[in-house]
TIMARRO-739029 format. One line per field, with one value per residue: residue in three letters; residue number from 0; x, y, z of N, C-alpha, C in turn. Coordinates in steps of 0.1 Angstrom, whole numbers. Layout:
residuo (Ala|...) $
num (NUM|...) $
nxx (X|...) $
nyy (Y|...) $
nzz (Z|...) $
caxx (X|...) $
cayy (Y|...) $
cazz (Z|...) $
cxx (X|...) $
cyy (Y|...) $
czz (Z|...) $
***
This chain:
residuo (Met|Asp|Asn|Arg|Ile|Pro|Val|Tyr|Ala|Pro|Ser|Leu|Gly|Gln|Arg|Glu|Arg|Asp|Asn|Val|Leu|Glu|Cys|Leu|Asp|Ser|Ser|Trp|Ile|Ser|Ser|Lys|Gly|Glu|Phe|Leu|Pro|Arg|Phe|Glu|Gly|Ala|Phe|Ser|Ala|Tyr|Thr|Gly|Ala|Pro|Phe|Ala|Thr|Ala|Val|Cys|Asn|Gly|Thr|Val|Ala|Leu|His|Leu|Ala|Leu|Val|Ala|Leu|Gly|Ile|Gly|Pro|Gly|Asp|Glu|Val|Ile|Val|Pro|Thr|Leu|Thr|Tyr|Ile|Ala|Ser|Ala|Asn|Ala|Val|Ala|Tyr|Thr|Gly|Ala|Thr|Pro|Val|Phe|Cys|Asp|Ser|Glu|Ser|His|Gly|Trp|Gln|Ile|Asp|Val|Ala|Asp|Val|Ala|Ala|Arg|Ile|Thr|Pro|Arg|Thr|Arg|Ala|Ile|Met|Pro|Val|His|Leu|Tyr|Gly|Gly|Ala|Cys|Asp|Met|Thr|Ala|Leu|Met|Asp|Leu|Ala|Arg|Lys|His|Asp|Leu|Phe|Val|Ile|Glu|Asp|Cys|Ala|Glu|Ala|Ile|Gly|Thr|Arg|His|Ala|Gly|Arg|His|Val|Gly|Thr|Phe|Gly|Asp|Ile|Ser|Thr|Phe|Ser|Phe|Phe|Gly|Asn|Lys|Thr|Ile|Thr|Thr|Gly|Glu|Gly|Gly|Met|Val|Val|Ser|Gly|Asn|Gln|Thr|Leu|His|Glu|Arg|Ala|Val|His|Phe|Lys|Gly|Gln|Gly|Leu|Ala|Ala|His|Arg|Gln|Tyr|Trp|His|Asp|Val|Ile|Gly|Tyr|Asn|Tyr|Arg|Met|Thr|Asn|Ile|Cys|Ala|Ala|Ile|Gly|Val|Ala|Gln|Leu|Glu|Arg|Val|Asp|Gln|Phe|Leu|Ala|Asp|Lys|Ala|Arg|Val|Ala|Ala|Arg|Tyr|Arg|Ser|Asn|Leu|Ala|Asp|Leu|Pro|Leu|Thr|Phe|Gln|Gly|Glu|Pro|Glu|Gly|Gly|Leu|His|Ser|His|Trp|Met|Val|Ala|Leu|Leu|Val|Pro|Asp|Ala|Thr|Gln|Arg|Asp|Pro|Leu|Arg|Ala|Ala|Leu|Asp|Ala|Ala|Gly|Val|Glu|Thr|Arg|Pro|Val|Phe|Tyr|Pro|Ile|His|Thr|Met|Pro|Met|Tyr|Ala|Gln|Arg|Phe|Gln|Ser|His|Pro|Val|Ala|Glu|Asp|Ile|Ala|Arg|Arg|Gly|Ile|Asn|Leu|Pro|Ser|Trp|Pro|Gly|Leu|Thr|Asp|Ala|Asp|Val|Asp|Arg|Ile|Cys|Asp|Ala|Ile|Arg|Ala|Phe|Met|Val|Arg|Gly) $
num (0|1|2|3|4|5|6|7|8|9|10|11|12|13|14|15|16|17|18|19|20|21|22|23|24|25|26|27|28|29|30|31|32|33|34|35|36|37|38|39|40|41|42|43|44|45|46|47|48|49|50|51|52|53|54|55|56|57|58|59|60|61|62|63|64|65|66|67|68|69|70|71|72|73|74|75|76|77|78|79|80|81|82|83|84|85|86|87|88|89|90|91|92|93|94|95|96|97|98|99|100|101|102|103|104|105|106|107|108|109|110|111|112|113|114|115|116|117|118|119|120|121|122|123|124|125|126|127|128|129|130|131|132|133|134|135|136|137|138|139|140|141|142|143|144|145|146|147|148|149|150|151|152|153|154|155|156|157|158|159|160|161|162|163|164|165|166|167|168|169|170|171|172|173|174|175|176|177|178|179|180|181|182|183|184|185|186|187|188|189|190|191|192|193|194|195|196|197|198|199|200|201|202|203|204|205|206|207|208|209|210|211|212|213|214|215|216|217|218|219|220|221|222|223|224|225|226|227|228|229|230|231|232|233|234|235|236|237|238|239|240|241|242|243|244|245|246|247|248|249|250|251|252|253|254|255|256|257|258|259|260|261|262|263|264|265|266|267|268|269|270|271|272|273|274|275|276|277|278|279|280|281|282|283|284|285|286|287|288|289|290|291|292|293|294|295|296|297|298|299|300|301|302|303|304|305|306|307|308|309|310|311|312|313|314|315|316|317|318|319|320|321|322|323|324|325|326|327|328|329|330|331|332|333|334|335|336|337|338|339|340|341|342|343|344|345|346|347|348|349|350|351|352|353|354|355|356|357|358|359|360|361|362|363|364|365) $
nxx (288|291|282|259|232|199|168|147|140|124|118|120|115|120|95|76|84|77|50|42|51|33|9|15|19|-7|-22|-38|-37|-48|-76|-88|-86|-70|-54|-63|-87|-74|-55|-71|-86|-66|-55|-77|-80|-55|-56|-80|-102|-135|-142|-126|-113|-94|-74|-60|-41|-30|-40|-64|-78|-84|-101|-121|-132|-143|-162|-178|-189|-205|-196|-194|-198|-201|-197|-175|-143|-123|-89|-55|-30|-3|6|8|2|-19|-40|-55|-60|-76|-100|-106|-110|-137|-152|-157|-145|-113|-105|-81|-62|-42|-12|-5|22|38|36|31|7|-28|-44|-67|-81|-79|-92|-119|-123|-127|-150|-179|-213|-212|-194|-187|-171|-142|-107|-84|-48|-25|5|36|37|30|2|-29|-50|-74|-95|-103|-110|-130|-150|-154|-164|-187|-202|-208|-220|-204|-187|-158|-128|-101|-68|-45|-22|5|8|7|6|5|-9|-36|-49|-49|-60|-58|-50|-73|-95|-112|-126|-153|-147|-117|-83|-54|-20|1|24|58|75|63|55|47|46|30|40|24|-5|-35|-58|-91|-108|-134|-159|-184|-209|-225|-211|-188|-198|-207|-182|-169|-187|-184|-157|-154|-162|-189|-205|-234|-245|-260|-264|-251|-227|-241|-244|-250|-243|-221|-190|-156|-124|-108|-95|-74|-46|-43|-16|-3|-17|-7|20|14|3|25|42|27|29|53|51|53|80|92|82|94|121|121|115|138|157|147|150|178|187|177|190|217|219|211|223|225|212|186|152|131|102|75|63|31|11|1|-1|11|38|46|68|72|86|115|117|130|137|157|175|173|158|175|195|185|185|214|223|210|224|250|247|240|264|278|268|242|208|181|148|129|106|70|58|36|2|-14|3|8|5|-21|-38|-35|-50|-60|-47|-34|-26|-8|9|23|25|39|63|74|76|96|118|121|133|133|148|168|149|143|135|158|181|212|227|252|249|231|247|266|251|244|269|276|256|263|288|282|266|284|303|288) $
nyy (107|96|74|64|42|45|38|37|44|59|47|64|73|79|76|85|111|120|117|136|160|160|165|192|205|203|217|204|200|198|183|171|154|132|113|105|88|68|58|50|30|12|4|-8|-30|-43|-51|-65|-54|-43|-16|16|45|74|92|119|111|83|83|99|82|61|75|83|58|49|69|65|41|50|51|63|86|68|43|14|4|-22|-24|-33|-29|-28|-10|17|50|63|45|42|69|77|64|78|103|102|103|78|50|37|3|-16|-44|-74|-88|-117|-140|-151|-140|-114|-102|-91|-106|-129|-144|-127|-105|-115|-117|-91|-80|-62|-50|-25|-26|-20|-24|-41|-34|-48|-47|-50|-58|-45|-57|-83|-106|-105|-130|-133|-150|-162|-138|-127|-146|-143|-117|-119|-135|-119|-98|-75|-47|-48|-31|-30|-22|-16|-2|-8|-29|-34|-57|-79|-110|-132|-164|-166|-143|-107|-87|-65|-71|-85|-74|-51|-25|-10|3|20|32|56|69|83|63|39|8|14|48|80|103|118|102|81|53|42|13|-10|-37|-31|-12|8|17|26|47|64|70|84|106|118|125|146|171|167|172|174|150|157|185|215|229|224|212|184|170|172|173|164|176|155|148|133|147|153|153|137|113|108|101|78|61|56|43|21|6|-6|-22|-50|-56|-41|-55|-80|-73|-65|-89|-103|-89|-94|-121|-124|-111|-130|-153|-146|-140|-163|-179|-166|-155|-143|-132|-132|-115|-136|-153|-153|-183|-200|-176|-145|-126|-92|-79|-52|-38|-52|-69|-76|-94|-88|-109|-99|-72|-52|-51|-39|-10|-4|-20|-6|18|10|2|26|40|26|36|29|34|27|17|17|-9|-3|16|3|14|17|25|51|86|98|77|62|64|45|16|-10|-42|-57|-82|-96|-78|-57|-69|-75|-48|-38|-53|-51|-43|-24|-29|-15|-17|-12|-14|-7|-15|-31|-64|-62|-40|-51|-72|-57|-44|-67|-76|-57|-61|-87|-83|-67|-86|-107|-95|-92) $
nzz (10|-23|-36|-24|-15|-20|-1|-17|-51|-79|-112|-140|-174|-209|-220|-200|-199|-225|-225|-205|-217|-238|-225|-217|-241|-252|-234|-216|-185|-160|-143|-164|-195|-220|-209|-184|-186|-200|-182|-161|-174|-182|-158|-146|-163|-159|-131|-130|-119|-123|-123|-120|-106|-107|-83|-62|-43|-23|3|3|-14|3|21|4|-4|20|25|3|10|31|57|90|119|149|138|136|123|116|117|108|132|125|102|77|89|75|70|94|99|78|84|108|98|88|111|122|142|144|150|164|153|156|140|119|124|104|76|84|80|84|112|110|129|151|141|140|167|175|165|169|178|166|145|112|90|76|72|56|51|26|33|26|1|4|6|22|38|19|13|37|51|36|39|67|67|52|69|90|78|69|54|32|29|9|14|-7|-11|-11|-28|-56|-82|-65|-56|-47|-44|-72|-81|-85|-57|-42|-57|-43|-20|-12|-20|-30|-26|-41|-41|-57|-49|-49|-41|-47|-65|-91|-101|-99|-91|-70|-62|-66|-67|-68|-67|-77|-78|-79|-95|-85|-61|-73|-89|-68|-56|-77|-79|-53|-53|-71|-61|-55|-78|-97|-121|-144|-145|-149|-128|-105|-73|-54|-31|-3|-14|-24|-35|-50|-73|-98|-117|-152|-160|-140|-145|-171|-165|-151|-170|-187|-167|-160|-183|-180|-158|-154|-159|-138|-116|-120|-117|-91|-78|-84|-70|-43|-42|-43|-20|-1|-8|-4|23|36|54|78|110|104|98|71|58|56|27|10|12|-16|-30|-46|-39|-43|-36|-27|-6|6|36|68|99|127|151|177|193|202|183|161|156|158|136|115|117|111|84|74|77|59|36|29|28|50|63|93|101|101|129|153|151|173|193|190|199|194|192|214|238|255|270|249|237|213|205|185|163|177|183|157|148|165|157|130|97|67|36|8|-21|-48|-84|-100|-87|-88|-91|-80|-62|-44|-34|-21|-1|14|22|40|59|67|78|100|115|120|136|158) $
caxx (292|285|275|249|221|186|159|138|141|116|124|113|122|116|80|70|87|70|35|40|52|21|0|19|16|-21|-27|-46|-28|-56|-83|-94|-76|-71|-46|-70|-95|-65|-49|-81|-89|-55|-54|-88|-76|-44|-60|-92|-113|-144|-143|-115|-113|-81|-75|-48|-31|-35|-48|-77|-84|-90|-112|-132|-138|-151|-173|-187|-197|-213|-190|-194|-198|-207|-192|-162|-137|-112|-77|-43|-21|10|4|11|-8|-30|-51|-63|-64|-88|-112|-109|-116|-151|-158|-157|-135|-105|-103|-68|-60|-28|-8|0|36|45|36|29|-6|-38|-47|-81|-88|-80|-103|-131|-125|-129|-162|-189|-225|-209|-185|-193|-162|-128|-98|-71|-38|-16|17|49|36|24|-12|-37|-58|-87|-106|-109|-115|-143|-159|-158|-172|-201|-209|-212|-226|-195|-180|-144|-121|-88|-58|-35|-12|19|6|5|12|3|-21|-41|-58|-50|-66|-50|-56|-82|-107|-120|-134|-164|-140|-102|-75|-40|-12|12|35|71|82|55|60|45|43|26|45|14|-17|-41|-69|-102|-114|-146|-167|-198|-210|-231|-201|-179|-204|-206|-168|-167|-195|-178|-143|-155|-170|-203|-211|-245|-242|-267|-268|-238|-224|-251|-238|-261|-238|-208|-180|-142|-116|-98|-92|-60|-44|-39|-1|-1|-22|2|31|9|1|38|46|19|34|65|49|58|95|94|79|104|133|120|116|152|164|143|156|192|188|174|201|230|218|204|230|225|200|177|140|125|88|70|55|18|9|-9|-3|22|43|51|81|73|97|121|117|135|138|170|171|170|154|186|204|179|191|228|224|207|235|261|243|241|278|283|262|229|196|171|137|123|92|61|54|21|-5|-20|12|10|-3|-35|-46|-31|-57|-61|-36|-37|-15|-8|23|30|29|49|76|78|80|109|130|120|140|131|160|166|141|137|139|171|192|220|232|264|243|225|258|273|243|245|282|275|248|271|299|277|261|295|309|279) $
cayy (95|98|62|59|35|49|28|35|54|56|45|73|73|88|75|94|125|123|119|148|170|160|173|206|210|203|225|196|197|196|170|165|151|119|103|100|76|57|52|42|18|3|-1|-18|-42|-49|-57|-72|-48|-38|-1|23|60|80|103|126|103|70|85|103|70|54|83|83|45|49|78|59|31|56|49|76|85|57|31|9|-2|-30|-21|-38|-19|-28|-4|31|58|67|35|45|82|78|60|89|115|100|103|65|46|25|-7|-22|-58|-79|-95|-131|-140|-155|-130|-101|-96|-90|-118|-131|-148|-115|-97|-121|-115|-77|-76|-58|-46|-13|-29|-19|-28|-45|-29|-55|-39|-60|-51|-46|-65|-96|-107|-110|-142|-127|-160|-162|-125|-125|-155|-137|-105|-123|-141|-108|-87|-64|-43|-49|-21|-35|-12|-22|9|-14|-43|-36|-69|-89|-119|-142|-174|-164|-130|-95|-81|-53|-75|-93|-65|-43|-14|-11|15|18|44|58|78|82|51|27|0|24|61|92|114|117|97|69|47|35|3|-18|-45|-26|0|19|22|33|60|72|75|94|117|125|130|158|182|164|178|166|145|163|199|222|237|221|202|178|164|178|164|167|178|144|143|133|156|146|151|125|101|106|94|65|53|51|34|8|-2|-13|-28|-64|-55|-36|-66|-90|-68|-65|-103|-107|-83|-101|-135|-123|-109|-142|-163|-141|-139|-175|-186|-157|-156|-132|-138|-124|-115|-148|-151|-160|-196|-199|-162|-140|-114|-83|-74|-37|-36|-64|-66|-87|-92|-92|-118|-92|-58|-43|-51|-33|4|-5|-25|5|28|4|3|41|43|20|42|23|39|17|22|8|-14|7|15|0|27|18|31|65|94|101|65|55|69|34|6|-21|-51|-65|-86|-100|-65|-50|-76|-72|-34|-36|-60|-51|-33|-24|-28|-10|-26|-7|-22|-4|-21|-41|-75|-57|-32|-60|-78|-47|-43|-80|-77|-48|-68|-98|-77|-64|-98|-115|-87|-94) $
cazz (1|-36|-41|-14|-21|-13|2|-29|-62|-90|-126|-149|-186|-220|-223|-191|-204|-237|-221|-198|-227|-246|-217|-217|-254|-254|-223|-207|-174|-147|-140|-176|-205|-225|-201|-172|-189|-204|-171|-154|-181|-182|-144|-144|-171|-152|-119|-132|-112|-133|-122|-114|-107|-103|-73|-61|-35|-17|15|-1|-19|14|27|-6|-3|32|22|-7|17|41|70|96|133|156|132|139|112|121|109|115|138|118|88|77|96|66|70|105|98|69|92|117|90|86|124|127|151|140|160|159|156|156|127|120|125|92|66|90|75|94|118|108|142|160|136|145|182|178|159|179|170|159|134|99|79|79|63|55|44|20|39|20|-11|7|5|33|34|15|13|51|55|30|46|79|65|48|81|99|70|70|42|32|21|8|13|-16|-14|-13|-34|-71|-86|-55|-60|-38|-50|-86|-84|-80|-46|-46|-64|-33|-12|-18|-26|-27|-30|-44|-41|-67|-44|-55|-37|-50|-76|-102|-95|-107|-82|-61|-69|-61|-75|-61|-76|-72|-87|-78|-102|-76|-53|-82|-92|-56|-55|-87|-75|-41|-56|-79|-54|-55|-89|-103|-134|-155|-143|-148|-116|-95|-64|-46|-19|1|-20|-21|-47|-49|-86|-103|-128|-165|-160|-132|-152|-182|-160|-147|-183|-190|-157|-161|-194|-175|-144|-153|-157|-124|-107|-122|-112|-76|-74|-85|-58|-31|-42|-41|-6|6|-11|1|37|41|66|90|119|101|93|61|58|49|15|12|6|-27|-35|-52|-33|-53|-30|-27|2|12|50|76|113|134|162|190|191|205|172|149|153|154|122|106|118|104|70|70|76|46|24|26|35|53|71|103|99|106|143|155|152|186|202|187|209|191|192|226|250|265|268|241|235|200|207|172|156|184|181|143|147|173|151|116|88|52|29|-5|-28|-61|-96|-106|-79|-95|-82|-72|-51|-33|-27|-12|11|21|28|52|69|72|86|113|122|124|147|169) $
cxx (284|277|266|237|208|177|149|141|132|124|115|121|116|101|72|72|79|55|33|41|40|10|3|16|1|-28|-36|-38|-35|-63|-91|-83|-76|-64|-53|-79|-86|-59|-59|-85|-78|-53|-65|-85|-65|-48|-72|-104|-122|-144|-131|-116|-101|-83|-61|-37|-38|-43|-62|-85|-91|-102|-124|-139|-147|-163|-183|-195|-206|-209|-190|-194|-206|-203|-178|-156|-124|-100|-65|-35|-8|7|8|-1|-20|-42|-60|-68|-76|-101|-116|-115|-131|-159|-160|-145|-126|-103|-91|-68|-45|-25|-5|15|44|47|34|16|-16|-42|-62|-88|-89|-91|-117|-134|-129|-142|-173|-202|-222|-199|-192|-184|-149|-119|-85|-61|-28|-1|29|49|32|9|-19|-45|-72|-98|-112|-115|-129|-154|-164|-167|-186|-209|-215|-218|-218|-190|-165|-138|-106|-78|-46|-24|1|18|2|13|10|-10|-24|-51|-60|-56|-57|-57|-63|-94|-116|-130|-145|-158|-126|-95|-60|-33|-2|22|48|78|74|60|58|41|37|31|36|2|-22|-52|-78|-108|-125|-152|-181|-200|-216|-220|-191|-185|-205|-192|-165|-175|-188|-164|-143|-163|-185|-211|-222|-241|-248|-272|-255|-238|-235|-245|-249|-256|-225|-197|-166|-135|-105|-94|-77|-58|-40|-24|2|-5|-13|14|26|7|15|44|40|24|46|64|55|73|99|93|90|118|133|120|130|160|160|150|171|195|187|185|214|230|212|210|231|212|190|164|133|109|84|62|42|17|-2|-11|10|26|49|64|83|85|102|123|122|135|151|166|167|168|166|196|198|185|206|231|221|218|247|259|244|255|284|276|249|218|187|159|134|109|83|59|40|13|-11|-10|14|1|-17|-44|-42|-37|-59|-51|-42|-24|-17|6|30|35|39|63|82|83|94|121|131|128|135|144|158|159|136|143|153|183|199|223|244|259|238|236|265|265|244|258|282|267|256|282|294|273|273|302|301|275) $
cyy (96|86|56|52|39|37|26|47|50|54|53|74|82|88|85|108|129|126|132|160|171|167|188|212|212|213|217|192|195|183|166|163|136|108|97|88|64|50|44|29|7|-4|-11|-31|-50|-57|-66|-67|-41|-22|5|38|66|91|108|120|91|72|90|92|63|62|82|69|44|58|72|48|37|54|63|75|74|43|27|2|-9|-28|-27|-27|-17|-23|10|39|61|57|39|59|84|74|72|101|114|102|89|62|35|16|-15|-37|-62|-85|-109|-131|-143|-145|-115|-94|-97|-104|-120|-135|-136|-106|-102|-117|-100|-71|-73|-54|-33|-14|-28|-24|-33|-39|-37|-46|-50|-54|-55|-55|-79|-95|-112|-122|-137|-137|-161|-149|-123|-134|-149|-125|-109|-128|-130|-96|-74|-60|-46|-39|-26|-23|-19|-12|3|-27|-44|-48|-81|-97|-129|-151|-171|-151|-118|-90|-68|-58|-84|-85|-58|-31|-14|1|11|32|44|69|74|69|38|21|8|37|71|104|114|111|84|64|40|25|-5|-26|-41|-13|11|25|30|47|69|78|86|107|125|131|143|169|180|170|169|162|152|177|206|231|236|209|197|171|173|169|169|169|168|139|143|142|147|144|138|112|98|98|80|56|47|41|21|-1|-10|-21|-42|-64|-51|-48|-77|-86|-68|-80|-108|-101|-90|-114|-134|-120|-122|-152|-159|-142|-152|-181|-178|-158|-145|-139|-128|-125|-128|-144|-159|-173|-195|-185|-158|-127|-105|-76|-59|-33|-50|-61|-78|-83|-96|-101|-111|-78|-48|-42|-42|-19|4|-10|-14|15|23|4|17|45|37|25|36|28|27|24|12|3|-4|4|11|12|28|24|46|74|95|89|56|59|57|23|-6|-29|-59|-71|-90|-87|-58|-56|-74|-58|-32|-42|-58|-39|-35|-21|-21|-20|-22|-14|-19|-9|-32|-53|-70|-48|-41|-67|-69|-45|-55|-81|-68|-54|-79|-93|-74|-76|-106|-108|-89|-81) $
czz (-12|-40|-31|-21|-13|-10|-10|-39|-74|-103|-136|-162|-197|-222|-213|-195|-216|-234|-214|-208|-236|-239|-218|-230|-257|-245|-214|-195|-160|-147|-152|-186|-209|-216|-189|-176|-193|-192|-163|-161|-181|-168|-141|-151|-164|-140|-120|-124|-123|-134|-115|-116|-100|-93|-71|-52|-29|-4|12|-7|-8|20|17|-5|9|31|13|0|28|55|77|112|139|150|137|126|118|111|116|121|131|103|89|83|88|68|82|104|89|76|101|110|89|99|130|136|145|152|156|162|153|142|130|118|113|81|71|86|86|99|118|121|151|154|141|159|185|171|170|171|163|147|121|88|85|68|63|47|39|22|31|7|-9|6|18|28|31|15|27|55|49|36|59|77|61|60|89|91|71|56|44|23|20|6|5|-20|-18|-21|-48|-75|-77|-58|-48|-45|-65|-90|-78|-68|-50|-53|-55|-25|-19|-26|-22|-32|-32|-43|-51|-62|-50|-52|-40|-62|-89|-95|-105|-100|-70|-68|-63|-70|-65|-71|-70|-83|-87|-85|-94|-67|-61|-85|-80|-54|-65|-84|-64|-45|-64|-74|-53|-66|-95|-117|-145|-154|-140|-136|-105|-86|-55|-34|-16|-4|-17|-35|-46|-63|-89|-115|-140|-165|-152|-139|-164|-177|-157|-159|-187|-180|-158|-173|-190|-162|-144|-152|-143|-115|-108|-116|-96|-71|-75|-73|-45|-30|-39|-26|2|4|-4|17|44|53|78|97|117|95|84|63|50|37|16|5|-5|-33|-41|-45|-43|-48|-31|-18|7|27|58|91|118|146|174|187|193|193|160|146|150|140|112|106|110|89|65|68|63|34|20|34|38|60|82|98|106|121|144|158|166|196|200|195|206|192|205|239|260|261|259|239|222|199|194|165|163|183|167|142|154|165|136|109|74|45|15|-14|-42|-73|-101|-98|-88|-85|-74|-60|-40|-26|-17|1|20|28|40|63|76|82|100|122|127|136|160|175) $
***
């Protein structure tokens, strides 16, 4: 079918093209060049985070944040089970143990009470994930972390533009990460950012991401580091994308509102929006009434030319993390019934109406 609607598509224009061509013409195509500090500075200004360093993807951003904090073997990091696998894997890369917790049922974010119940003497950090563009309750999480002297790493991969209590997410924790993969609100193709309000943590992240190169001695390395740097070409795309982020967010809010309005009379439950916060609608996600309906609905939408995604499978159910039985009932229920709908800025109202008509036809048929 030629008019298929993908679940996501980036918006790339002339400005992105011009910036990339400028990199090629200048020959600054690797991890040095003027677009890197421009992107880092613009991203810092946009989020309100005092320090930002660009990296090659969102997964290494998480690993780098953990390394900068000194997380390692013997440590535990509390992670929501309802998230993308990278959140837990990054903890495992350090030799630390991810400890999974459940979600709250309204917004599907990390359950603060369940986090509190899982703190042990080995717990070093909490990693809240702002799922699908919603915001975790960072006020409660930071209070809990301070009470137990724990670090907080915010995983903001899906949450560019998301706010809690008037602040952009990523500005509450000790250190935070973002992703610019091709399906994110702004993209650099592959890319990520590590932000912090702590200058020492920032300097440690910069040090480790560049092969542990000493600051004042050429080709001298004083720690085992990593090659996690972003290229100037990726940063050039990021500069152009960030110039349009407000329009992207407005378009995504329009799409989300139209889904909710069109489907309001059907027995479907949309991901709840945070009270006192701002949802950036990275992915519009909903629950069908019964888990047995989820895959047939996806099949019906596929037949109508509409691509969808299942909500993330809980990580504690995956083989490498399922050595012992765990139960996280809210996350498991959301995963069984959840669907991500097409959510990109370029969707027209007619596109959304077509998707909603296909959903309605399926639900009416039963």
